[in-house]
C-alpha positions as CSV (number, residue, x, y, z in Angstrom):
1,M,21.5,19.2,1.8
2,S,23.3,22.2,3.2
3,L,24.4,24.8,0.7
4,R,26.2,27.0,3.2
5,G,29.5,28.2,1.8
6,T,28.8,26.9,-1.7
7,K,30.0,29.2,-4.4
8,I,28.9,27.2,-7.4
9,F,25.2,26.2,-7.8
10,P,25.1,22.4,-7.4
11,C,23.2,21.6,-10.6
12,E,22.3,17.9,-11.1
13,R,22.0,18.3,-14.9
14,C,18.6,16.6,-15.0
15,G,17.4,19.0,-17.7
16,K,14.0,19.6,-15.9
17,C,14.4,23.4,-15.9
18,C,15.5,23.4,-19.6
19,R,12.3,21.5,-20.4
20,R,10.2,24.4,-18.9
21,V,12.0,27.4,-20.3
22,G,9.0,28.3,-22.4
23,E,7.1,29.1,-19.2
24,V,9.4,31.9,-18.4
25,F,8.3,35.2,-20.0
26,F,11.8,36.6,-20.7
27,A,13.2,33.3,-21.9
28,R,10.4,32.2,-24.3
29,H,12.6,33.0,-27.2
30,L,14.8,30.1,-26.2
31,A,11.9,27.6,-26.4
32,R,10.7,25.3,-29.1
33,P,6.9,25.2,-29.5
34,D,6.7,22.5,-26.8
35,G,8.4,24.8,-24.3
36,V,11.6,22.8,-24.2
37,C,14.8,24.9,-24.7
38,K,15.9,24.6,-28.3
39,F,19.5,24.1,-27.1
40,L,18.9,21.1,-24.8
41,D,20.3,17.8,-26.0
42,E,17.5,15.6,-24.8
43,E,19.6,12.5,-25.0
44,T,22.2,13.7,-22.5
45,N,20.3,16.5,-20.8
46,L,23.2,18.8,-21.6
47,C,23.2,22.3,-23.1
48,T,24.5,22.4,-26.6
49,I,25.6,26.1,-26.2
50,Y,26.8,25.7,-22.6
51,E,29.8,28.0,-22.9
52,T,27.7,30.8,-24.5
53,R,24.4,30.2,-22.8
54,P,22.3,33.2,-21.8
55,I,22.8,34.8,-18.3
56,F,19.4,33.5,-17.4
57,C,20.9,30.0,-17.5
58,R,24.0,30.9,-15.6
59,V,22.7,30.5,-12.0
60,D,25.7,32.0,-10.3
61,E,26.3,34.9,-12.7
62,F,22.5,35.7,-12.7
63,Y,22.6,35.8,-8.9
64,E,25.6,38.1,-8.8
65,K,24.3,40.6,-11.4
66,N,20.6,40.6,-10.4
67,L,19.9,39.4,-6.9
68,S,22.9,39.6,-4.7
69,H,21.7,42.9,-3.2
70,E,18.3,41.3,-2.4
71,M,19.1,38.0,-0.8
72,S,21.9,35.8,0.2
73,R,23.5,33.3,-2.1
74,E,22.4,30.5,0.3
75,E,18.7,31.7,0.1
76,F,18.9,31.9,-3.7
77,Y,20.3,28.4,-3.9
78,R,17.7,27.1,-1.5
79,I,14.9,28.5,-3.7
80,N,16.4,27.1,-6.8
81,K,16.9,23.6,-5.2
82,E,13.3,23.6,-4.1
83,L,12.2,24.3,-7.7
84,C,14.5,21.6,-9.0
85,K,12.9,19.1,-6.6
86,K,9.4,20.2,-7.6
87,F,10.2,20.0,-11.3
88,R,11.7,16.5,-10.9
89,A,8.6,15.3,-9.0
90,E,6.2,16.7,-11.6
91,S,7.8,15.4,-14.8
92,P,8.6,11.8,-15.6
93,R,11.1,12.7,-18.4
C-alpha cells in the first residue's frame, strides 16, 4: 500500500494500538490495569472520546507538532502501518 501523497493517516480502526496503550510510558495514564485504553469501546473498537482524544492518539497532529522536522510524513505513516500490521498479527482480539 503506497502512502505517498496521503495527508490523513489511514487508520483501519481495529483497536489494536488502543489495546496496548499501557505499554507506552507517557500514555499509561490512559490505560486500565490490563493495558487497554480506558476510552476504547471494545464492542466497536472506537474511541469514546474521539473528538477530545489526546494528541498522542491524533496521528497526524502528533506528526505535525513533534516529528515533521525529523522525518517525512510518508516515513512516519510507513512506520505506523508496520506497527499496525505487527499488532494485528500478535493479538487475536
